[in-house]
C-alpha positions as a Python dict, from the first residue, in 0.01 Angstrom:
ca = {
    (1, 'M'): (0, 0, 0),
    (2, 'T'): (75, 42, -366),
    (3, 'F'): (432, -86, -465),
    (4, 'P'): (612, 62, -762),
    (5, 'V'): (649, -117, -1093),
    (6, 'V'): (1012, -218, -1134),
    (7, 'P'): (1195, -318, -1469),
    (8, 'T'): (1368, -671, -1442),
    (9, 'D'): (1492, -830, -1743),
    (10, 'P'): (1441, -679, -2093),
    (11, 'G'): (1059, -671, -2171),
    (12, 'V'): (978, -750, -1826),
    (13, 'S'): (846, -562, -1512),
    (14, 'R'): (767, -670, -1164),
    (15, 'Q'): (511, -525, -904),
    (16, 'V'): (470, -658, -559),
    (17, 'L'): (79, -680, -502),
    (18, 'A'): (80, -792, -144),
    (19, 'E'): (327, -931, 112),
    (20, 'T'): (374, -1054, 462),
    (21, 'A'): (677, -1245, 613),
    (22, 'A'): (505, -1581, 513),
    (23, 'L'): (378, -1493, 170),
    (24, 'M'): (427, -1263, -121),
    (25, 'V'): (213, -1195, -442),
    (26, 'V'): (381, -1031, -740),
    (27, 'A'): (268, -958, -1100),
    (28, 'F'): (525, -1010, -1382),
    (29, 'R'): (431, -841, -1712),
    (30, 'F'): (606, -947, -2012),
    (31, 'K'): (631, -843, -2353),
    (32, 'A'): (628, -1102, -2640),
    (33, 'G'): (983, -1268, -2678),
    (34, 'A'): (1082, -1150, -2337),
    (35, 'E'): (1242, -1415, -2109),
    (36, 'G'): (1256, -1472, -1729),
    (37, 'K'): (1603, -1623, -1724),
    (38, 'L'): (1682, -1955, -1581),
    (39, 'H'): (1732, -1934, -1195),
    (40, 'D'): (1643, -2115, -860),
    (41, 'H'): (1571, -1992, -509),
    (42, 'P'): (1467, -2133, -163),
    (43, 'H'): (1117, -2016, -194),
    (44, 'V'): (816, -2221, -302),
    (45, 'Q'): (660, -2039, -593),
    (46, 'A'): (306, -2089, -750),
    (47, 'T'): (260, -1921, -1114),
    (48, 'Y'): (-91, -1836, -1242),
    (49, 'V'): (-128, -1718, -1601),
    (50, 'E'): (-347, -1411, -1588),
    (51, 'A'): (-295, -1323, -1971),
    (52, 'G'): (-75, -1430, -2261),
    (53, 'R'): (118, -1752, -2326),
    (54, 'F'): (423, -1886, -2180),
    (55, 'A'): (689, -2152, -2251),
    (56, 'F'): (779, -2220, -1876),
    (57, 'T'): (1076, -2473, -1804),
    (58, 'V'): (1087, -2642, -1442),
    (59, 'D'): (1392, -2868, -1392),
    (60, 'G'): (1427, -2920, -1759),
    (61, 'V'): (1064, -3008, -1860),
    (62, 'T'): (893, -2732, -2060),
    (63, 'H'): (524, -2655, -1990),
    (64, 'D'): (299, -2455, -2250),
    (65, 'L'): (104, -2240, -2023),
    (66, 'R'): (-202, -2027, -2130),
    (67, 'P'): (-447, -1798, -1956),
    (68, 'G'): (-605, -1978, -1656),
    (69, 'D'): (-314, -2232, -1618),
    (70, 'S'): (-87, -2253, -1326),
    (71, 'L'): (194, -2466, -1175),
    (72, 'V'): (394, -2485, -845),
    (73, 'I'): (776, -2466, -851),
    (74, 'P'): (939, -2654, -565),
    (75, 'S'): (1211, -2484, -338),
    (76, 'G'): (1537, -2502, -527),
    (77, 'A'): (1408, -2612, -858),
    (78, 'R'): (1558, -2441, -1153),
    (79, 'H'): (1313, -2243, -1382),
    (80, 'G'): (1255, -1980, -1635),
    (81, 'C'): (1023, -1889, -1907),
    (82, 'T'): (993, -1737, -2242),
    (83, 'C'): (699, -1516, -2330),
    (84, 'V'): (528, -1649, -2661),
    (85, 'E'): (236, -1397, -2646),
    (86, 'A'): (238, -1071, -2432),
    (87, 'G'): (94, -1133, -2094),
    (88, 'T'): (103, -1136, -1718),
    (89, 'L'): (196, -1397, -1450),
    (90, 'I'): (88, -1362, -1106),
    (91, 'D'): (333, -1534, -865),
    (92, 'T'): (323, -1627, -524),
    (93, 'F'): (618, -1685, -307),
    (94, 'A'): (641, -1848, 29),
    (95, 'P'): (803, -1714, 227),
    (96, 'R'): (833, -1363, 92),
    (97, 'R'): (1107, -1273, -131),
    (98, 'D'): (1268, -1002, 60),
    (99, 'D'): (1505, -929, -241),
    (100, 'F'): (1191, -784, -403),
    (101, 'L'): (1134, -504, -149),
}
């Protein structure tokens, strides 16, 4: 199944790549300077940088992420990012983010 590309924040789009009730895989594509605003959710999230460069903040700690880097965001942790160089994040969520369907 192919899911649609959905615009989210300015300069950011989201596309679900695969999903089950227990797990979801999502591609987020960012233009340089675009932001994923600070937020939190009950899902555990793993983020993998496929391309680009991101300043990613988790609970007040900022990480400089480049292609091949990844991190896990615990349930309830406040997080967000700024795209330094245009790129793509591949995020997994457990359980699935029903609000993305």
